[in-house]
C-alpha positions in Angstrom: 0.5 -10.1 20.2 4.1 -9.8 21.1 5.8 -6.5 21.6 9.5 -6.0 21.1 11.1 -2.8 22.4 14.4 -1.9 20.9 16.5 1.0 22.4 18.5 3.1 20.0 22.2 2.4 19.3 24.9 4.5 20.8 24.5 8.1 19.9 27.0 11.0 19.7 25.7 12.3 23.0 26.1 8.9 24.8 29.8 9.2 23.9 30.3 12.9 24.7 28.5 12.5 28.1 30.9 9.7 29.0 33.9 12.0 28.5 32.2 15.0 30.1 28.8 14.6 31.9 28.0 18.3 31.2 28.9 18.1 27.5 26.0 17.6 25.1 27.1 18.4 21.6 23.9 17.7 19.7 20.2 18.5 20.5 19.2 15.6 18.2 22.2 13.4 18.1 23.0 10.9 15.3 24.3 7.4 15.8 28.0 6.9 16.2 29.8 4.2 14.0 29.3 1.8 16.9 25.6 2.7 17.1 25.2 1.8 13.4 27.0 -1.5 14.1 24.6 -2.1 16.9 21.6 -1.4 14.8 22.8 -3.7 12.1 23.5 -6.4 14.7 19.9 -6.2 15.9 18.6 -6.4 12.3 20.8 -9.4 11.7 19.6 -11.1 14.8 16.0 -10.5 14.0 16.3 -12.0 10.5 18.8 -14.8 11.4 17.4 -16.5 14.5 14.2 -18.3 15.2 11.9 -17.2 18.0 11.0 -20.5 19.6 9.1 -18.9 22.4 6.0 -18.9 20.2 6.2 -22.7 20.0 5.4 -23.2 23.7 1.7 -23.3 23.2 1.7 -25.0 19.7 1.8 -28.7 19.1 4.9 -29.8 17.2 3.0 -30.5 13.9 1.7 -26.8 13.8 4.9 -25.1 14.7 6.1 -22.7 12.1 9.3 -20.6 11.7 8.4 -17.0 11.4 10.7 -14.8 9.5 11.8 -11.8 11.5 10.2 -13.1 14.7 6.8 -12.6 13.1 7.2 -8.8 13.3 4.4 -7.2 11.2 4.8 -3.5 12.2 7.7 -1.4 13.1 7.4 1.9 14.9 10.1 4.5 15.5 10.4 7.7 17.6 11.0 10.8 15.5 14.3 11.3 17.2 17.2 11.0 14.8 19.0 8.2 16.8 15.8 6.1 16.8 15.1 6.8 13.1 18.7 5.7 12.3 18.5 2.6 14.6 15.3 1.5 12.9 16.7 1.9 9.4 18.7 -1.4 9.1 15.8 -3.2 10.9 13.3 -1.8 8.4 15.5 -2.8 5.5 16.1 -6.3 6.8 12.4 -7.0 7.4 11.4 -5.2 4.2 8.9 -3.4 6.4 8.6 0.4 6.5 9.0 2.1 9.9 6.0 4.1 11.0 7.1 7.2 12.8 5.1 7.7 16.0 5.6 11.1 17.6 4.2 10.0 21.0 7.0 7.6 21.7 9.8 10.2 21.9 11.9 10.7 24.9 10.2 12.8 27.6 11.1 16.4 27.3 11.6 16.4 23.6 14.7 18.1 22.0 16.5 20.6 24.1 19.9 22.0 24.9 20.9 23.1 28.4 23.6 25.7 28.4 26.4 26.1 31.0 24.3 28.8 32.7 21.3 26.5 33.0 19.2 28.1 30.3 17.2 25.5 28.4 16.6 26.0 24.7 14.1 23.8 22.8 14.4 22.6 19.2 11.7 21.5 16.8 13.5 18.4 15.4 13.7 17.2 11.9 11.2 18.6 9.4 8.9 16.5 7.3 11.0 17.0 4.2 14.2 16.2 6.1 12.7 12.9 7.3 11.4 12.1 3.9 14.8 12.8 2.3 16.8 10.8 4.9 14.2 8.0 5.3 12.2 7.8 2.1 10.4 4.6 2.9 9.2 5.6 6.4 5.5 6.4 7.1 5.1 9.8 8.5 2.0 11.0 10.3 0.4 14.3 9.5 1.6 15.9 12.8 5.2 16.0 11.5 5.3 19.2 9.5 7.8 21.5 7.9 8.0 23.2 11.4 9.5 20.0 12.8 8.0 17.3 14.8 8.2 18.8 18.3 7.0 22.1 19.8 9.7 23.3 22.2 6.9 25.1 24.2 5.6 21.6 25.1 8.3 20.8 27.7 6.1 18.4 29.5 5.4 16.1 26.5 
């Protein structure tokens, strides 16, 4: 088994924090236009190039070109920027992304105000995810209350 880990594309908060380190305009930021371009570039790379690393242990007569690097499953964090990043990859591989709650960023979704108060957010609801990403596979623990419990700050 080979595991490929892909980080999300540029998000709105990535940009706002560059301009002002204390500015976080979104608790669950979407991708920027550049972030979408980055996600499409990853999808193009995965579907356009041949992973020859797998040939190292194979004799030349048995080497095969695997479409999409041989990726057979695609997982995504439930954070909006990760869901959006995986969309062009999912479409390019014709493979539904499986949303996996346990691979979200530590601390979940929160907003820290200027006075230091931290407010948690539950994230996208099940129906919001199904509407925005209709081909994604959602686990039962993503409900209409959202996917993250703000009381679980240590998750």
